[in-house]
C-alpha positions as CSV (number, residue, x, y, z in Angstrom):
1,M,105.5,104.6,256.0
2,F,102.3,106.0,257.5
3,K,100.5,104.1,260.3
4,S,96.8,104.5,260.0
5,Q,95.1,106.0,263.0
6,Q,91.9,104.0,262.4
7,R,93.1,100.4,261.8
8,P,96.2,98.2,261.8
9,V,97.3,99.1,258.3
10,V,100.2,101.1,256.8
11,F,100.7,103.1,253.7
12,S,104.1,103.2,252.0
13,Q,105.7,106.4,251.0
14,Y,105.5,105.2,247.4
15,E,101.7,105.0,247.6
16,H,101.6,108.4,249.3
17,G,103.6,109.9,246.5
18,R,101.4,108.3,243.9
19,L,98.3,110.0,245.4
20,A,100.2,113.3,245.5
21,G,101.2,112.9,241.9
22,T,97.6,112.2,240.9
23,L,96.5,115.5,242.5
24,A,99.3,117.4,240.7
25,Q,98.3,115.7,237.4
26,H,94.9,117.4,237.6
27,W,96.1,120.8,238.8
28,G,94.8,123.9,237.0
29,N,91.7,125.7,235.9
30,P,90.7,129.3,235.1
31,S,91.3,130.3,238.7
32,F,94.5,128.4,239.3
33,A,97.2,128.4,236.7
34,R,99.5,125.5,236.1
35,P,103.1,126.2,237.0
36,A,105.4,127.8,234.4
37,L,107.3,124.5,234.0
38,D,107.3,121.4,231.8
39,F,104.0,120.0,233.2
40,P,104.6,116.3,232.9
41,A,108.0,116.7,234.4
42,F,106.5,118.7,237.2
43,V,103.9,116.0,237.9
44,A,106.7,113.4,238.0
45,G,108.6,115.5,240.6
46,V,105.5,115.7,242.8
47,A,104.9,111.9,242.5
48,L,108.5,111.1,243.2
49,H,109.1,113.7,245.9
50,D,109.9,111.0,248.5
51,W,111.7,108.6,246.1
52,G,114.5,108.2,248.7
53,Y,112.3,105.9,250.7
54,G,112.1,103.3,248.0
55,L,109.1,101.2,247.1
56,L,108.3,99.5,250.5
57,D,109.8,101.6,253.3
58,N,109.6,100.6,256.9
59,L,110.4,104.0,258.5
60,P,107.4,105.2,260.5
61,I,106.5,108.9,260.1
62,G,107.0,110.7,263.4
63,E,108.9,107.8,265.0
64,A,112.1,107.6,263.0
65,A,115.4,108.9,264.6
66,E,116.9,111.9,263.0
67,D,119.9,110.1,261.7
68,E,117.7,107.5,260.0
69,W,115.6,110.2,258.4
70,L,118.6,112.1,257.2
71,K,119.9,109.0,255.4
72,V,116.7,109.0,253.3
73,I,117.1,112.8,252.6
74,R,120.7,112.2,251.5
75,K,119.5,109.6,249.1
76,G,117.1,112.1,247.6
77,I,119.8,114.7,247.3
78,V,122.3,112.5,245.4
79,N,119.6,110.9,243.3
80,Y,119.6,112.3,239.7
81,F,116.5,112.6,237.6
82,D,117.2,113.1,233.9
83,H,114.7,115.9,233.5
84,P,115.9,119.0,235.3
85,T,112.4,120.0,236.3
86,T,111.6,116.7,238.0
87,D,115.0,116.9,239.8
88,I,114.5,120.5,241.0
89,I,111.0,119.9,242.1
90,V,112.2,117.0,244.3
91,K,115.1,119.0,245.6
92,H,112.9,121.9,246.6
93,H,110.6,119.5,248.5
94,L,113.6,118.2,250.4
95,R,114.9,121.7,251.1
96,R,111.6,122.7,252.5
97,L,111.5,119.7,254.9
98,L,115.0,120.4,256.1
99,S,114.2,124.1,256.7
100,L,111.5,123.2,259.3
101,N,114.2,122.6,261.9
102,P,117.5,124.0,260.6
103,S,120.1,122.3,262.7
104,P,123.8,122.6,261.6
105,E,123.6,119.3,259.8
106,R,120.4,120.2,258.1
107,K,121.8,123.6,257.1
108,D,124.7,121.8,255.4
109,L,122.3,119.6,253.5
110,I,120.4,122.6,252.4
111,S,123.6,124.1,251.0
112,Q,124.2,120.9,249.1
113,I,120.7,121.1,247.7
114,D,121.1,124.8,246.7
115,E,124.3,123.9,244.8
116,R,122.5,121.0,243.0
117,I,119.6,123.2,242.1
118,A,121.8,125.9,240.7
119,G,123.6,123.3,238.6
120,R,120.4,122.0,237.1
121,L,118.9,125.4,236.2
122,E,119.0,125.7,232.4
123,K,120.0,128.9,230.6
124,G,116.9,130.3,229.2
125,G,114.7,127.8,231.1
126,P,112.3,128.3,233.9
127,S,113.5,130.7,236.6
128,L,114.3,129.8,240.2
129,E,111.3,131.9,241.2
130,S,109.0,129.7,239.0
131,Y,110.3,126.6,240.9
132,K,109.8,128.3,244.3
133,K,106.2,129.1,243.4
134,A,105.6,125.6,242.1
135,D,106.8,124.2,245.4
136,K,103.7,125.6,247.0
137,I,101.6,123.3,244.8
138,T,103.9,120.4,245.7
139,Q,103.4,121.1,249.3
140,L,99.7,121.2,249.0
141,C,99.5,117.9,247.1
142,D,101.9,116.3,249.5
143,M,100.1,117.4,252.6
144,I,96.6,116.3,251.3
145,S,98.1,112.9,250.6
146,F,100.1,113.0,253.9
147,D,97.0,113.5,256.0
148,F,94.9,111.1,254.0
149,C,97.4,108.3,254.6
150,F,97.1,108.7,258.4
151,E,93.3,108.1,258.1
152,R,92.5,110.7,260.7
153,P,90.0,113.6,260.6
154,R,92.0,116.8,259.8
155,Q,91.5,120.2,258.4
156,R,94.4,122.3,257.1
157,T,94.9,125.5,255.1
158,L,97.9,126.1,252.8
159,A,98.5,128.9,250.4
160,V,99.5,128.7,246.7
161,Y,100.2,131.1,243.9
162,A,97.1,131.0,241.9
163,Q,98.3,133.1,239.0
164,L,101.7,133.0,237.2
165,H,102.4,136.7,237.2
166,S,101.2,137.6,240.7
167,D,103.0,137.4,244.0
168,E,99.8,137.2,246.0
169,T,98.9,133.8,247.4
170,T,95.5,132.2,247.7
171,P,94.7,130.0,250.8
172,I,93.2,126.6,250.1
173,T,91.5,124.6,252.8
174,Y,91.0,120.8,252.8
175,E,89.3,118.5,255.1
176,I,90.0,114.7,255.5
177,R,86.7,112.9,256.3
178,P,85.8,109.3,256.9
179,A,85.6,106.6,254.2
180,G,88.3,108.2,252.0
181,E,86.5,111.5,251.4
182,V,88.5,114.7,251.0
183,C,86.8,118.1,250.6
184,I,88.7,121.1,249.2
185,D,87.8,124.8,248.9
186,P,88.5,126.6,246.7
187,W,88.9,124.0,244.0
188,P,92.2,124.2,242.1
189,F,91.8,121.2,239.8
190,S,90.8,120.7,236.2
191,I,88.1,118.0,236.8
192,P,85.1,118.2,239.2
193,V,86.0,115.1,241.2
194,I,89.2,113.1,241.6
195,S,88.5,109.4,242.5
196,G,90.8,106.4,242.6
197,M,92.6,104.1,245.0
198,V,95.9,103.5,246.8
199,F,97.2,100.4,248.4
200,A,97.7,100.0,252.1
201,F,99.1,96.9,253.8
202,Q,98.3,94.9,256.9
203,R,100.7,96.2,259.6
204,Q,101.4,92.7,260.9
205,G,104.2,91.2,259.0
206,Y,104.9,94.3,256.9
207,P,107.2,94.6,254.8
208,K,108.3,91.0,254.7
209,E,104.7,89.7,254.3
210,L,102.5,91.9,252.2
211,Q,98.8,91.7,252.6
212,P,97.5,94.6,250.4
213,I,94.2,96.4,250.9
214,V,92.6,98.7,248.4
215,I,91.8,102.1,249.9
216,P,89.5,104.2,247.7
217,Y,89.5,108.0,247.7
218,N,86.9,110.6,246.6
219,I,88.2,114.1,246.4
220,K,85.7,116.9,245.7
221,T,85.0,120.5,246.1
222,G,83.3,122.2,249.1
223,L,83.7,122.0,252.9
């Protein structure tokens, strides 16, 4: 879960994933191509990238012990999504997180993920390289939602592959602003503004006592 830096509320990993999936759903325009994958299955993978936490997790980001966090990662590794694209997108996300601090235990889990990815790649289907490029989109959608759920001012720049047949990346900068506003430049989405809402919960009593709060967001172009 994410503890807001502005008020005594928390965001579940599920709600965080739902926002990331919404961003992925609207990905693509003449300047930023959609990934060379089954698109609905890709969107599902982005939305469910942290499925191992469940619907109402109580594991604070940045505060959990390594062994507790790795239990969640293991759940994500053994979980099986029927569509191979959804499954591989989730596995690539987990692999990327484990690679940030490659301890011996994490390296072992990375090897397990690589084996599972290899087993899900379909003959004649999307290449492993296509999934690696798509993971850059997953990362961007994930991090925008990640920073949004902490409710703190933040500017960050991440790179994506804008065109399918190019190995050059394009940096995208986003800024988290007050009142649920997020500004992004350049704009990689198919609609001019992405607006909606996620649920947060009052921190006191969570997760046994749920007091939901509607948190609106307004994501638009420009910095």
